[in-house]
N, C-alpha and C positions, 0 to 999 in steps of 0.2 A: 156761405160761411162754412168753413171746414173745422171740425173738432178732431183733435188728435191727442193721444196720451203722451206723457213726457217721454216714456221709453221709445215710442214710435217716432216722436219728434227728434230725438237725439240721433236716430238712425237715418233720418231723411231731412236733415237740416238744410242742405243745399237746395233741395227741391222746394221746401217750405219757404225759404227766402225768395226764391224765384217767383213762387206763386204770390207772395205778399207784394213783391215789387210790381207784379202785373195787376195788382188791385184786389186780389182775393183776401178776405179776412180769415186769419188763422187763429183759432182758439186752442190753446194747449191746456189739457186737463190733468188733474191728479185726483184719484179716487172719485172719478166721474163728476168732479166739480171744476169749473173754469178757474184757472189761476194766472194765465198769461194770454195777452192778445198780441199777436205778431203783426206789425204794420211797418211799412217802409218809412225811413226818415230822409232818404235822399230824394231830390227833385226828380220827377218823372223823366225829364230830358236826359238825366244821367243814368237812369235805370238800365238802359240797354248796354251802356258801356260796362256797368257792373256785371251784368249777366254774361257778357263776352269774357270778362276777366275771370269769372268763375268757370267758364267753359261749359255752361249748361245748355 
């Protein structure tokens, strides 16, 4: 599980999306408190196509 601040998340959104699609749990924090959990909503079989579209 990865914790990241809102500021850092905004700078690395593409990488965080890729990590979430690959199964990593991403928790975004504000003032050291968890506020958002980033998880994929697309089926795993389509995840690779999404990553290719993002060119990650």
